[in-house]
N, C-alpha and C positions, 0 to 999 in steps of 0.2 A: 524492615524494608518491604515496600509494597511489591506484590507480584506484578510484573510488567503487563500482564493481560488480565489481571484481576479486576473485580468490580470497583476497587478503590482507586483505580486509575492506571493508565498505560505508561506513564512517564513523560507524556508529551505536554502536560500542563492543562489538558482539557477536563480532567477529573472524572472520566467515565470509561466504560467498556466499549469496544468498537466492533466486535464481531456481529455480523448479520445472522439472524436466525437461519437455520439450514434451508437452503433452496430459495431464499429470497434475496433480492438485490434492489435497493431503493435509490440508487444514484443515477447519474446521467447515462444515456445510451452512447457508450463509448464508440460503437461502430459509426455513429452519425457525427460525433464530435471531430473538430479539426485537430491537426497536429499541434496547434498553438493553444488548445484548450488546457486550462489549469487543472492538474490533478492534485497537487499539493499547494494549497492556497497560502500556507505559511511561508514556504520556501521558494515559491514561484516555479515549481517544476511542472513541465508541460507533458501532455500525452506523448508527443514526439520523443522527448527525453526518456520517458518510461519505456516506450516501445524499443528504443535503441538499446537500453539496458537488457530488456527481455531478449532481443536478438543476440546480444553478447553473452547470454547464459544466465541471466537473473531469473530463476525459476521459482523463487520463494519471496515472500514479502521482506524477510530480513535481508536477503541479497539485494532487492530493489532499494531498500533503505540505505544500504552501504554504497551502492553504485550511483544513486541519484541524489542522496541527501534528504529524501522525503522523511516526513514524520519526526523532524527534529525541531519544529517550531514550538513556540511557547504559548500561542494563542489560538490553537486549532478550533476550539468551540466557537469562537467569535468570527474567525476568518472563513471557515468552511461553510458553504451555504446550508448544509444539513446539520451543522452543529456537532461535528465529530472530526476525527483525523481522517486522512486519506487511505488508511489501511484497507478498508472495505473496497474502495475504488481500485487499489493496487491488486487485490485478490481477483477482482472482476477482470481487470486488464490481463492478468496472467491467464485466466480461464479463456479469454477471447483470443489472445494473440500468441500464446506459446505454441511454437510449431513442432518442436522436438520434445519427446518425453524427458522429464528430469533424470539426471544420472542417478545411478544407484548410490545409496548412502555409503560413504567410506566407513570402513571398520573403525569403531571408536569415536565417530564424529557425527554431528547432526546435519552437516551440509551447509551450515550457515557460518 
């Protein structure tokens, strides 16, 4: 079975790795985008929906995936304007809009 974050694919159907090189972000300026701007082009999830999930405690990409349904599409590479999944955009939105620090990891769990 392929590693979910490995070079062989993330499991979304696009067939490649999604992480940005450290310190770089090549997506939209989310501060300037409207609440209706699409974050997940496959599933139709908007910036407003992602921000609502962040406000409710989604402090990691896996939690955002669960709470919003993002990154579950089958045609990410063709639907996303940058030819990838929205994981990089979700990471950026967390960096920009998370108000509270994430809770400490519970003993024996990863927080996701």
